[in-house]
N, C-alpha and C positions, 0 to 999 in steps of 0.2 A: 424390486419388483413387485407393484399396485397389481392388486388382481379384482379384475374388474367382473362383476355380473350381470352378464345379458339376462331379457326374457327367453325363456322355451319357446321355438319357435311349431307352429301345430304339424303338419303334412303336408299342408296346400298355402306354397307363398302367397299366389292369391292373397286368399285369407291374409294369412302376416301385412300384406301389403296395404291390407285393409279397402277391400275389393267389396261392396256387397254382395256384389253377384256372384261370388268366386268360385262356386259350386259346377254354375252350368259354364262358366269359363273354361274352368280345369275338363268339364267333362267333354266343350267342342273342342278343344287344342289337343283332346286324347284321341276323340274321333276322324280330325284331321291330320293327325300323325298315321294313323290307321287308313287313310281314304289313302295317303301319298304314297303308303308302299302299297297297297294295292295297283296304283297308279303306276307304279315305279316296276312293281314284282310285270304287271302284264306287258309294259317297254312301252306304254300311253301317253302319245305327244297330250297337251291341253286340249288340241279339236277334235281329237278321238276323244277323249274320257267324254268331254260335252256331247257329243254322238253318241258317247252308249249310256250315258245317267242323262240325258233330255235336258242339262245345263243348257248355257250359255258358257263358252269360253271364257268371258271375262267372270265367271263364276268360278270355274275353276280354277283361276288363278288362283283370284282371290283365296281359297282353301292350299294352293300349295304355299302360298306368301304368310300364312294363316291372319290373313284377314277376315277376321269369320264374323264381325258387328253384323255385317247385311245379310249370314245364312242363321235358320233355326236349329236349334241345337236339334229338332226333329226331323226336319229336312238331312242335316249329315246323318243321323241313325239310321235314316232311311239309304241314305246311297253307298252304308257300309254296309248294311243288309243283303241289296242290291248287288254288291257286288263280292260279296264273300261268295 
């Protein structure tokens, strides 16, 4: 059997895939994961989470679905701090 050598990847799959802003995307995903866990721990639906955070329900929906392109890293960090 022939052995195939593959290049060693990094700890960040987004970097391995060639994303220029891989570090920011990774940080945003980690914060969104934490926020979703906090929403779940508190038993909040999207409307309730929006009221508590001062965001709109569609923005909360974006976080719940990890659609983070229109939400800044700073805002996600603020929300995580606010709910922690």
